[in-house]
C-alpha positions as CSV (number, residue, x, y, z in Angstrom):
1,M,0.0,0.0,0.0
2,E,1.1,3.5,-0.7
3,F,1.7,5.9,2.2
4,I,1.5,9.7,2.5
5,W,4.6,11.1,4.3
6,R,3.9,14.0,6.6
7,A,6.4,15.9,8.6
8,K,5.6,16.9,12.2
9,P,5.7,20.7,12.8
10,L,9.2,21.7,13.9
11,P,9.6,23.7,17.2
12,S,11.3,27.1,17.1
13,E,15.1,27.1,17.0
14,E,15.3,29.0,20.2
15,K,13.3,26.4,22.1
16,V,15.4,23.6,20.6
17,A,18.7,25.3,21.5
18,R,17.6,26.0,25.0
19,L,16.5,22.5,25.8
20,A,19.5,21.0,24.1
21,G,21.7,23.1,26.3
22,E,19.9,22.2,29.5
23,L,20.0,18.5,28.8
24,N,23.4,18.5,27.0
25,I,21.9,16.6,24.0
26,H,21.9,17.0,20.2
27,P,19.4,19.6,18.9
28,H,17.7,16.8,16.9
29,L,16.9,15.0,20.1
30,S,15.6,18.1,21.9
31,S,13.4,18.9,18.9
32,I,11.8,15.4,19.2
33,L,11.2,15.9,22.9
34,I,9.6,19.4,22.4
35,Q,7.3,17.8,19.7
36,R,6.1,15.6,22.6
37,G,5.4,18.4,24.9
38,I,8.7,18.2,26.9
39,E,10.2,21.7,27.0
40,T,12.0,22.0,30.3
41,Y,14.6,20.1,32.3
42,Q,12.0,19.2,35.0
43,Q,9.6,17.8,32.4
44,A,12.4,15.8,30.8
45,E,13.4,14.4,34.2
46,K,9.8,13.3,34.8
47,F,9.6,11.8,31.3
48,F,12.9,9.9,31.4
49,R,12.7,8.9,35.1
50,P,9.1,8.2,36.0
51,K,8.5,7.6,39.8
52,I,5.8,5.6,41.5
53,E,5.2,8.7,43.5
54,D,4.0,10.3,40.3
55,L,0.8,8.1,40.4
56,H,-2.3,10.2,41.3
57,D,-4.2,9.8,44.6
58,P,-6.8,7.1,43.7
59,F,-9.3,8.8,46.0
60,L,-9.4,11.7,43.5
61,M,-11.6,9.4,41.4
62,Q,-15.3,10.0,41.8
63,D,-17.0,7.2,43.9
64,M,-13.7,5.7,45.1
65,E,-14.7,6.2,48.7
66,K,-18.0,4.5,48.0
67,A,-16.3,1.6,46.3
68,I,-13.9,0.9,49.1
69,E,-16.6,1.3,51.7
70,R,-18.8,-1.3,49.8
71,I,-15.8,-3.7,49.6
72,D,-15.1,-3.3,53.3
73,K,-18.7,-4.0,54.1
74,A,-18.7,-7.2,52.0
75,I,-15.5,-8.4,53.7
76,A,-16.8,-7.5,57.2
77,N,-20.1,-9.3,56.6
78,G,-18.5,-12.3,54.8
79,E,-20.4,-11.7,51.6
80,K,-19.6,-13.6,48.5
81,I,-17.8,-11.3,46.0
82,M,-17.7,-11.9,42.2
83,V,-15.0,-10.2,40.1
84,F,-16.6,-9.8,36.6
85,G,-14.7,-8.7,33.4
86,D,-14.7,-8.7,29.7
87,Y,-13.1,-11.5,27.7
88,D,-10.3,-9.5,26.0
89,V,-6.8,-8.8,27.3
90,D,-7.8,-5.7,29.2
91,G,-10.8,-7.4,30.9
92,T,-9.0,-10.6,31.8
93,T,-5.9,-8.8,33.2
94,A,-8.2,-6.5,35.2
95,V,-10.1,-9.4,36.7
96,S,-6.8,-11.2,37.5
97,I,-5.4,-8.2,39.3
98,V,-8.5,-7.5,41.5
99,Y,-9.3,-11.1,42.1
100,S,-5.7,-12.0,43.1
101,F,-5.5,-9.0,45.4
102,L,-8.8,-9.5,47.2
103,R,-8.4,-13.3,47.4
104,N,-5.6,-12.7,49.8
105,R,-7.7,-10.4,52.0
106,H,-11.2,-11.8,52.0
107,T,-11.9,-14.8,54.2
108,G,-15.3,-15.4,52.6
109,D,-16.0,-16.7,49.1
110,I,-14.6,-14.9,46.1
111,D,-14.8,-16.0,42.5
112,Y,-14.4,-14.5,39.0
113,Y,-16.7,-14.6,36.0
114,I,-15.9,-13.9,32.4
115,P,-18.9,-13.8,30.0
116,D,-19.1,-16.3,27.1
117,R,-18.4,-14.3,23.9
118,Y,-20.9,-16.4,22.0
119,K,-23.7,-16.9,24.5
120,E,-23.6,-13.6,26.4
121,G,-21.8,-11.1,24.2
122,Y,-19.8,-8.1,25.4
123,G,-19.9,-6.7,28.9
124,I,-22.3,-7.3,31.8
125,S,-24.9,-9.9,30.9
126,K,-28.3,-11.0,32.2
127,M,-26.9,-14.5,32.4
128,G,-24.0,-13.3,34.6
129,I,-26.4,-11.4,36.9
130,D,-28.6,-14.4,37.2
131,Y,-25.6,-16.6,38.1
132,A,-24.6,-14.1,40.8
133,A,-28.1,-14.0,42.3
134,E,-28.6,-17.7,42.2
135,N,-25.2,-18.4,43.8
136,G,-25.5,-15.8,46.6
137,F,-23.1,-13.2,45.4
138,G,-24.0,-9.9,47.1
139,L,-21.3,-7.8,45.4
140,V,-20.1,-7.8,41.8
141,I,-17.0,-5.8,40.8
142,A,-17.3,-5.3,37.1
143,L,-14.1,-4.4,35.2
144,D,-13.6,-2.9,31.7
145,C,-17.4,-2.9,31.1
146,G,-20.7,-1.7,32.5
147,I,-20.7,2.1,32.0
148,R,-23.7,1.8,29.5
149,S,-25.4,-1.1,31.2
150,N,-28.2,1.0,32.8
151,D,-31.0,-1.5,32.3
152,L,-28.9,-4.5,33.4
153,I,-27.8,-2.7,36.6
154,D,-31.5,-2.0,37.4
155,Y,-32.1,-5.7,36.9
156,A,-29.3,-6.6,39.2
157,N,-30.6,-4.2,41.8
158,S,-34.0,-5.9,41.6
159,K,-32.2,-9.2,42.3
160,G,-30.4,-7.8,45.4
161,V,-26.9,-7.8,43.7
162,D,-24.8,-4.7,44.1
163,F,-22.3,-3.6,41.4
164,I,-19.1,-1.6,41.5
165,I,-18.4,-0.6,37.9
166,C,-14.8,0.0,36.9
167,D,-14.8,1.1,33.3
168,H,-12.8,3.4,30.9
169,H,-15.3,3.5,28.0
170,L,-17.3,6.6,27.2
171,P,-20.4,7.0,29.4
172,G,-23.8,7.6,27.9
173,S,-26.0,10.6,28.8
174,T,-27.0,8.9,32.1
175,I,-24.9,6.5,34.2
176,P,-26.1,3.2,35.8
177,K,-27.5,3.2,39.4
178,A,-24.7,1.1,40.7
179,A,-23.2,1.1,44.3
180,A,-20.1,2.9,42.8
181,I,-18.9,3.8,39.4
182,L,-15.2,4.4,38.8
183,N,-14.6,6.0,35.4
184,P,-12.4,9.0,34.8
185,K,-14.4,9.9,31.7
186,R,-17.5,10.6,33.9
187,S,-18.5,14.3,33.4
188,D,-18.5,14.7,37.2
189,C,-15.1,13.0,37.8
190,E,-12.2,15.3,38.5
191,Y,-9.5,12.6,38.4
192,P,-6.6,14.3,36.6
193,Y,-5.8,11.5,34.1
194,K,-8.6,10.2,31.8
195,E,-6.8,7.5,29.7
196,L,-6.4,4.6,32.1
197,S,-7.1,1.1,30.8
198,G,-9.7,-1.1,32.4
199,A,-7.0,-2.9,34.3
200,G,-5.5,0.5,35.2
201,I,-8.8,1.4,36.9
202,G,-8.7,-2.0,38.7
203,F,-5.2,-1.2,39.8
204,K,-6.4,2.2,41.2
205,L,-9.1,0.3,43.1
206,I,-6.6,-1.9,44.8
207,Q,-4.2,1.1,45.4
208,A,-7.0,2.8,47.2
209,F,-7.8,-0.3,49.3
210,A,-4.1,-0.6,50.2
211,E,-3.8,3.0,51.2
212,K,-6.9,2.9,53.3
213,H,-5.7,-0.2,55.1
214,G,-2.1,0.8,55.5
215,L,-0.8,-2.1,53.3
216,P,2.8,-1.8,51.9
217,L,3.4,-0.8,48.3
218,D,4.6,-4.3,47.4
219,S,1.1,-5.5,48.0
220,I,0.0,-3.8,44.8
221,M,3.2,-3.7,42.8
222,E,3.2,-7.4,42.3
223,Y,0.4,-6.9,39.8
224,I,1.8,-4.0,37.8
225,D,3.1,-6.3,35.1
226,M,-0.5,-7.2,34.2
227,V,-1.3,-3.5,34.0
228,A,1.4,-3.0,31.4
229,V,0.0,-5.9,29.4
230,S,-3.4,-4.2,29.4
231,I,-2.0,-0.8,28.4
232,A,-0.1,-2.3,25.5
233,S,-2.9,-4.6,24.3
234,D,-5.7,-2.1,24.6
235,L,-3.7,0.6,22.7
236,V,-4.5,3.3,25.3
237,D,-2.5,6.6,25.4
238,I,0.9,5.9,26.9
239,R,1.6,9.4,28.3
240,G,1.0,10.7,31.8
241,E,0.0,8.1,34.4
242,N,-0.1,5.3,31.9
243,R,3.6,6.0,31.1
244,T,4.5,5.4,34.8
245,L,2.4,2.2,35.0
246,A,3.8,0.9,31.7
247,Y,7.4,1.8,32.7
248,Y,7.3,-0.1,36.0
249,G,5.1,-2.9,34.5
250,L,7.7,-3.5,31.8
251,K,10.5,-3.4,34.4
252,K,8.7,-6.1,36.4
253,I,8.1,-8.2,33.2
254,N,11.8,-8.0,32.4
255,E,13.1,-8.6,35.9
256,S,10.6,-10.7,37.9
257,P,7.4,-11.4,35.9
258,S,4.4,-13.1,37.6
259,L,4.3,-16.9,37.1
260,G,1.4,-16.6,34.6
261,I,3.2,-14.0,32.4
262,Q,6.5,-16.0,32.7
263,A,4.6,-19.1,31.4
264,L,3.0,-17.1,28.6
265,L,6.4,-15.8,27.5
266,E,7.9,-19.4,27.1
267,G,8.5,-20.0,23.4
268,Y,8.5,-16.3,22.6
269,Q,11.7,-15.0,21.0
270,Q,14.5,-14.4,23.5
271,K,15.4,-10.8,24.0
272,S,17.5,-9.0,26.5
273,S,14.6,-6.6,27.2
274,L,10.9,-6.9,26.1
275,S,9.1,-3.8,24.9
276,I,5.5,-2.7,24.5
277,S,5.4,-4.2,21.0
278,D,6.6,-7.5,22.3
279,I,3.6,-7.6,24.5
280,V,1.3,-6.5,21.7
281,F,2.5,-9.3,19.4
282,G,3.7,-11.9,22.0
283,I,1.6,-12.0,25.2
284,G,-1.5,-10.2,24.1
285,P,-2.6,-12.6,21.3
286,R,-2.2,-15.6,23.5
287,I,-4.4,-14.1,26.2
288,N,-6.9,-13.0,23.6
289,A,-7.0,-16.4,22.0
290,A,-8.7,-17.9,25.1
291,G,-11.9,-15.9,24.5
292,R,-11.7,-15.9,20.8
293,I,-11.7,-19.7,20.4
294,A,-13.3,-20.9,23.6
295,D,-13.6,-19.8,27.2
296,A,-11.7,-16.7,28.3
297,K,-11.6,-18.0,31.9
298,A,-8.6,-20.0,30.8
299,A,-6.7,-16.7,30.4
300,V,-7.5,-15.7,34.0
301,A,-6.6,-19.1,35.2
302,V,-3.0,-18.7,33.8
303,L,-2.6,-15.2,35.2
304,I,-3.7,-16.0,38.8
305,E,-1.9,-19.4,39.0
306,K,0.6,-19.7,41.9
307,D,2.3,-23.0,40.7
308,F,4.6,-22.5,37.7
309,N,4.2,-26.0,36.3
310,T,0.5,-25.7,36.3
311,A,0.8,-22.2,34.7
312,R,2.9,-23.7,32.0
313,K,0.3,-26.3,31.2
314,L,-2.4,-23.7,31.1
315,A,-0.3,-21.4,28.9
316,K,0.2,-24.3,26.5
317,V,-3.6,-24.5,26.1
318,L,-3.6,-20.8,25.2
319,Q,-0.8,-21.2,22.8
320,D,-2.6,-24.0,21.0
321,R,-5.7,-21.8,20.8
322,N,-3.7,-19.0,19.3
323,H,-2.4,-21.3,16.5
324,E,-6.0,-22.2,15.8
325,R,-7.0,-18.5,15.9
326,K,-4.2,-17.7,13.3
327,E,-5.6,-20.3,10.9
328,L,-9.1,-19.0,11.2
329,D,-7.9,-15.4,10.9
330,N,-6.0,-16.1,7.7
331,D,-8.8,-18.1,6.1
332,I,-11.5,-15.5,6.8
333,T,-9.2,-12.6,5.9
334,R,-8.6,-14.2,2.4
335,E,-12.3,-14.8,1.9
336,A,-13.2,-11.2,3.0
337,I,-10.5,-9.6,0.8
338,S,-11.7,-11.7,-2.2
339,L,-15.3,-10.6,-1.6
340,V,-14.3,-6.9,-1.8
341,E,-11.9,-7.3,-4.7
342,T,-14.4,-9.2,-6.9
343,S,-17.2,-6.7,-6.3
344,P,-17.0,-3.4,-8.2
345,A,-19.8,-2.1,-6.0
346,L,-17.9,-2.7,-2.8
347,L,-14.7,-1.4,-4.2
348,A,-16.4,1.9,-5.1
349,K,-17.7,2.5,-1.5
350,K,-16.0,4.7,1.0
351,S,-16.5,2.1,3.7
352,T,-16.3,-1.7,4.0
353,V,-19.2,-3.5,5.7
354,L,-19.3,-7.3,5.3
355,F,-20.7,-10.3,7.0
356,G,-20.3,-14.1,6.6
357,N,-22.7,-16.6,8.2
358,Q,-19.9,-19.0,8.7
359,W,-17.3,-16.5,9.9
360,H,-16.0,-17.2,13.4
361,K,-17.1,-14.4,15.8
362,G,-13.8,-14.6,17.7
363,V,-11.6,-13.3,14.9
364,I,-13.7,-10.8,13.1
365,G,-12.0,-7.9,14.9
366,I,-8.6,-9.1,13.5
367,V,-10.2,-9.5,10.1
368,A,-11.5,-5.9,10.2
369,S,-8.0,-4.7,11.0
370,R,-6.6,-6.6,8.1
371,L,-9.2,-5.1,5.7
372,V,-8.3,-1.6,6.9
373,E,-4.6,-2.4,6.2
374,Q,-5.6,-3.6,2.7
375,F,-8.2,-1.0,1.6
376,Y,-7.8,1.8,4.2
377,K,-11.5,2.5,4.8
378,P,-13.7,2.5,7.9
379,T,-14.5,-1.2,8.2
380,I,-17.1,-3.3,10.0
381,V,-17.1,-7.1,9.8
382,F,-20.1,-9.1,11.1
383,S,-20.6,-12.7,12.1
384,E,-24.1,-14.2,12.1
385,N,-25.6,-16.3,14.8
386,D,-29.3,-17.0,15.5
387,G,-30.7,-14.1,13.5
388,M,-28.3,-11.6,15.0
389,L,-25.1,-10.1,13.5
390,T,-22.3,-9.3,15.9
391,G,-19.8,-6.9,14.4
392,S,-16.3,-5.6,15.0
393,A,-15.5,-2.1,13.7
394,R,-12.0,-0.6,13.0
395,S,-11.3,2.9,11.7
396,V,-8.8,5.0,9.8
397,K,-7.1,8.2,11.1
398,D,-9.4,11.0,12.2
399,F,-12.7,9.1,11.6
400,D,-14.7,8.4,14.8
401,I,-16.3,5.0,14.1
402,H,-17.9,4.8,17.5
403,E,-19.8,8.1,16.8
404,A,-20.7,6.9,13.3
405,I,-22.3,3.7,14.6
406,G,-24.2,5.8,17.2
407,A,-25.7,7.9,14.4
408,C,-27.3,4.6,13.2
409,S,-28.5,3.7,16.6
410,D,-32.1,3.1,15.6
411,V,-31.0,0.0,13.6
412,V,-28.4,-1.0,16.1
413,E,-29.3,-3.3,19.1
414,Q,-26.1,-2.6,21.2
415,Y,-22.8,-0.9,20.7
416,G,-19.7,0.3,22.6
417,G,-16.0,1.1,22.2
418,H,-13.7,3.8,21.2
419,K,-13.0,6.3,18.4
420,Y,-11.0,3.8,16.3
421,A,-12.4,0.4,17.5
422,A,-15.9,-0.6,18.5
423,G,-18.3,-3.5,18.8
424,L,-21.9,-3.7,17.9
425,S,-24.9,-6.0,17.2
426,I,-27.7,-5.7,14.8
427,R,-30.6,-7.8,13.5
428,T,-29.7,-9.8,10.3
429,E,-32.7,-8.2,8.5
430,N,-31.2,-4.7,9.2
431,F,-27.9,-5.4,7.6
432,E,-28.6,-3.7,4.2
433,E,-30.1,-0.7,5.9
434,F,-27.3,-0.4,8.4
435,A,-24.6,-0.7,5.6
436,K,-26.3,2.0,3.5
437,R,-26.7,4.4,6.5
438,F,-23.1,3.8,7.6
439,E,-21.8,4.4,4.0
440,D,-23.8,7.6,3.8
441,I,-22.2,8.9,7.1
442,V,-18.7,8.1,5.8
443,R,-19.4,9.9,2.5
444,Q,-20.8,13.0,4.4
445,K,-17.4,13.2,6.2
446,A,-15.4,12.2,3.2
447,D,-13.4,15.4,3.1
448,G,-12.0,14.6,6.5
449,V,-11.4,10.9,6.0
450,P,-7.9,10.1,4.5
451,T,-7.9,7.6,1.6
452,L,-4.3,6.6,2.2
453,P,-2.4,5.8,5.5
454,E,0.1,8.3,6.8
455,I,3.6,8.0,8.0
456,E,4.3,11.0,10.2
457,Y,8.0,11.5,10.7
458,D,9.6,13.5,13.4
459,L,12.7,14.9,11.6
460,Q,14.6,14.8,8.3
461,I,18.2,13.9,9.1
462,A,21.4,12.7,7.4
463,L,22.8,9.3,8.1
464,S,25.8,10.9,9.6
465,D,23.6,12.2,12.4
466,I,22.9,8.7,13.6
467,N,25.2,7.4,16.3
468,T,25.2,5.3,19.5
469,N,24.5,8.3,21.7
470,M,21.4,9.1,19.6
471,L,20.2,5.5,19.8
472,N,20.7,5.3,23.6
473,I,18.6,8.4,24.2
474,V,15.9,7.3,21.8
475,N,15.8,3.9,23.7
476,Q,15.3,5.8,26.9
477,M,12.2,7.5,25.5
478,A,10.5,4.1,25.8
479,P,7.9,2.7,26.5
480,F,6.5,3.6,23.1
481,G,2.9,3.6,22.1
482,P,-0.1,5.9,21.3
483,G,0.9,9.4,22.3
484,N,4.6,8.5,22.4
485,M,5.4,6.6,19.3
486,I,8.9,5.6,18.5
487,P,10.7,8.5,16.6
488,V,10.5,8.2,12.8
489,F,13.2,9.8,10.7
490,R,13.4,10.7,7.0
491,S,16.6,10.8,4.9
492,N,16.9,11.7,1.2
493,N,19.5,11.0,-1.6
494,L,20.1,7.4,-0.5
495,H,21.2,4.4,-2.6
496,S,21.9,0.8,-1.9
497,N,25.1,0.2,-3.9
498,G,23.7,-3.0,-5.3
499,T,23.2,-4.6,-1.8
500,A,19.4,-4.8,-1.9
501,R,17.9,-8.2,-1.8
502,V,14.7,-10.0,-0.8
503,L,14.6,-12.3,2.3
504,K,12.0,-15.1,2.6
505,D,10.1,-13.7,-0.4
506,K,8.8,-10.7,1.5
507,H,11.4,-8.7,3.4
508,L,13.7,-6.1,2.0
509,K,17.3,-6.1,3.2
510,M,20.2,-3.8,2.2
511,M,23.0,-1.4,3.2
512,V,21.7,2.1,2.9
513,H,24.4,4.6,1.7
514,Q,24.7,8.4,1.8
515,Q,27.8,10.4,1.2
516,G,30.1,7.5,1.8
517,L,28.4,6.3,5.0
518,G,26.5,3.0,5.0
519,L,24.1,1.6,7.6
520,D,22.4,-1.8,7.6
521,S,18.6,-1.8,7.1
522,I,15.6,-4.1,7.1
523,G,12.1,-3.5,5.7
524,F,9.6,-6.2,6.9
525,G,7.0,-7.0,4.3
526,M,8.6,-4.5,1.9
527,S,9.9,-6.8,-0.9
528,H,7.7,-5.0,-3.4
529,H,10.1,-2.1,-3.2
530,I,13.1,-4.0,-4.5
531,H,12.9,-2.3,-7.9
532,T,12.7,1.2,-6.3
533,V,16.1,0.6,-4.6
534,S,18.0,-1.5,-7.1
535,N,20.3,-0.5,-9.9
536,R,21.9,2.3,-7.9
537,Q,18.7,4.3,-8.0
538,V,18.4,7.3,-5.6
539,F,15.6,7.1,-3.1
540,S,14.2,8.5,0.2
541,A,13.3,6.5,3.2
542,C,11.3,6.8,6.4
543,Y,12.7,4.6,9.2
544,C,13.3,4.1,12.9
545,I,16.7,3.4,14.4
546,E,17.3,0.2,16.4
547,E,20.0,-2.0,17.8
548,N,20.5,-5.3,16.0
549,T,22.6,-8.3,17.2
550,F,23.6,-11.0,14.7
551,N,26.3,-13.6,15.0
552,G,27.5,-12.0,18.2
553,R,27.9,-8.5,16.6
554,T,25.7,-5.6,17.6
555,N,25.2,-2.6,15.3
556,I,22.8,0.2,14.5
557,Q,20.1,-0.8,12.0
558,L,17.5,1.2,10.2
559,K,14.0,-0.4,10.5
560,L,12.4,0.8,7.3
561,K,8.8,2.0,7.2
562,D,8.6,3.1,3.6
563,V,10.8,4.1,0.6
564,K,10.1,6.4,-2.3
565,A,11.9,6.9,-5.6
């Protein structure tokens, strides 16, 4: 696919020079920091050296006092407590954190519940409430879901089941009548950071409990690796408080991971230090595979396990499910792409809306992402079951797909999510009407919807600017993710001196030369550019810089993102 290259706005030379002097770094690096809102020595110190003390007071969150009081009451009265969460990575890590913490402090019965993706769907379910009521659970702590479950919370109240809702999704115009609702996005919540993951809010809950009861910091820090897994996998903003949580969570993963995460990492490529992207592509899919293929409780079982040999066996089950998920994903993706490419009507549309009555509900979100990569349009993929279509939606830059689905709400049974990813359900007979309405909305906003993906680069530099000191400081800017992406550079007037070759039929490998200096480079999945860089042609490249070790030798390598003649 072709990319549009766009340069980030450059800060003033005066600001760049001042920060470069204060930090004793190259102006290129101070420019990158200023682009990220870091303009003073103090801000840089907080960015490069996050402290646990930087975490906000959890009692600043609306209803936190109520939540802790209700948990204390349940513990004092020996009530049965259920920890309820969604079936994705954020939900299962959130449940694992809160369940593990409370299990050590509640002498009464405590259990966890993950709804069945296929029988119950997303979020709080009537089946889950009935299970709680029938089995004598007086309190349910719902994580990563519930903020729009007004009717279901009313139903739970009628059954004598109290709910504490811990959610990070956008609330509706009214919030449920729960015992407590923890959500920084509430209009009446003055909590200073709004972008916590579902597991992050679960972590704030146990932080508040620990503070109220005078428990040591270690009592909550043992779970911070699972918070980092949720932050990475849910693609939340990685600035502010999330940066501190991710920083210390990664530190724990690399130094002393919990047994469950240690077991999930077995078989993953060995590295001296794991990053956010390693979680996204390594741990996350294995946890997600539990709920995609079968019962997501298996993911929680791994994460809360205290015996390593048992954790390994449970992790092996998730690994097998992940292999099955990959096969389903590949087969359905090929079928979906073929459907679009063989239909002139679908190709002409500004959106992609498809359904297959045999498509596996557990992988349609992945398929939707693949279709966005292929066609770069707002995309919704549906799976059919018992007269209902369950859909996963994925968007392109600057198009709010959650808002667009909401504009079709009269033909939508249920929906929820974020600006760039959402889930919904509609009746099968409403598919054509929904697809038409959704297409109309995308067309109305067509001027603001890009038709090609962008590569936004931080700076244009020469290869001679790249050195070990630059790489070391770039590495210290991690963890990378939304809001703090790894720096991207552009260089012009490059050539490969005949070294360009294709690896494994899909990767581009070459030495990149400029004014007598050469650096190794790799472009994953970029074999189609071989003719652009062959025969000593001059080209430009966008890339990140990284450290590469091969045959015992470590050197700087360019990780190519795109090349243009």
